[in-house]
N, C-alpha and C positions, 0 to 999 in steps of 0.2 A: 807889644812885646816888652817894652821897657818897664811898664808897670808890673807885669808878671815877674820879670827877673828881679826887680827891686823888692817886690813882695816876698819872693822866695828867699832872697838874701836875708831880709829882716827876720823872716820866720825861722830859717835854719839857725841863724845866730841866736835868736831868742830861745829856741828849744834847746840848743846846745848849752847855753848858759844856765837856763833854769833847771834842766834835767841832769846834765852831766857836770855842770859847774865849770865848763870851759868857756872862757871869754875871749873873743877875738879883737877886743879893743883894750887899749891901755886903761888903767883904772882912773886916771885923772879926768876930771870933768871937761876940761878944755879939749882933750883928744876925742872924747866921746861925742860932744856936741859939734865940734868943728869938722872932724874927719868922718865920723860914722854917720851923723845926721846931716850936717851941712853940705858935704861933698856929694852925698847921694840925693839931696833934695831936688836938684835940677832934673834928675831922671824921673822924678814923680811929678813935679810941677809942670814941666813943658808938655809931656804927653797928655796930662790931665787937661791942660788948657786947650790943646789941639782937639781932644775928644769933645770937650764942652762946646768949642767953636763949631765942630762938625754937627753936633746935635742941634745947636741953635740955627745953623744954616739950613739943615734939613727941615726943621720946624717951620722956618720962614718960607721955604719953597713949597712945603705941603699946604700951608695956610694960603699962600699967594695963589697956588694952582686951584685950590678948592673955591676961592673967592672969584676966580675968573671963569669958572665953568658956568655957562648959561643954562638956565632951567627952561623947560618948555612953557609956552604961554598958558596952558591949562593945568599947570602944576599947582596942587593945593597943599603941599607939605606931606609929611609922613614918609613912609618908606617907599 
């Protein structure tokens, strides 16, 4: 949810600035990088880290479960 909302925020601001010429940030570089990028970065970094952690954990569980499944004695491979 956070990734979606931050993405929409950046897209709306980008489109408004590029098409309509309306900027929602002060023109100074400090304000742009600190407030617009820096203060919104945790809303991208933390959920992304959680999602990557989830994917890694799921991958570990799937590989662990597939390695622990015993195969019949007459199994020759294939499907």
